[in-house]
C-alpha positions, -999 to +999 in steps of 0.1 A: +397+882-114+391+865-147+421+842-139+405+830-107+371+824-124+389+804-152+407+784-127+375+777-107+356+767-138+384+742-148+383+726-116+345+720-117+348+702-152+350+665-146+382+649-160+379+613-171+402+590-151+423+564-167+405+530-170+415+507-142+424+470-148+397+448-133+410+433-100+402+397-094+381+392-062+402+377-035+394+339-030+376+333+002+383+300+018+367+287+049+369+254+069+340+229+068+336+203+095+318+170+094+306+154+125+294+119+124+268+120+151+259+084+154+253+078+190+273+109+202+262+141+217+261+173+197+294+192+205+278+225+200+250+220+226+261+235+260+272+210+287+252+227+312+219+248+311+227+264+344+206+263+375+176+247+358+194+214+357+194+212+395+222+203+418+252+181+409+248+146+420+282+147+437+268+174+460+238+154+472+235+135+503+208+111+514+192+125+546+162+104+549+139+077+533+102+074+535+097+037+527+065+026+516+063-004+491+027+001+486+024+037+479+059+043+466+090+052+486+106+087+486+142+096+491+150+129+510+181+144+495+201+175+506+224+195+485+254+201+506+264+232+488+230+251+493+214+231+520+183+228+498+162+196+503+147+175+476+120+148+479+125+124+450+100+095+441+112+065+420+115+075+385+121+114+391+152+131+380+172+154+400+205+170+388+211+146+360+203+114+381+172+094+380+160+076+411+156+038+401+150+022+434+145+029+471+149+004+498+149+009+536+184+020+539+196+031+504+186+048+472+199+036+437+204+062+410+212+062+374+236+092+369+243+107+335+273+131+333+286+144+300+267+116+281+282+088+304+258+069+325+265+049+356+247+034+386+254+050+420+240+042+455+235+066+482+232+051+518+219+066+550+247+075+574+234+049+601+237+021+573+273+032+565+283+030+601+270-006+605+288-017+574+321-002+585+323+025+558 
């Protein structure tokens, strides 16, 4: 029994460990990117914010025009994908496109897609048939 007590007592006494050599911390490297943003869009911003942007311009069709030069003309657009209708006044934006001008048979838009802007015209179907398009 004394032998077991002696072994148990020896095991409880802390034994100093050999001094360890200091280990150099590993070198941490990371890439650093520089982005000259002069006149360019931020590449970390999402291209689309989802449904709050509205329909894509390519999905819109001109279904009617309420022409009134005195009070301001309205273009009636329909989203072919969802069949939802939009009434757009000159200066309004729908789906990344700003309505610039409404005449009796067409609506002219300024369309911005991925930072590139272009002018595009939507015509009423009756106007398209008369022009042979």
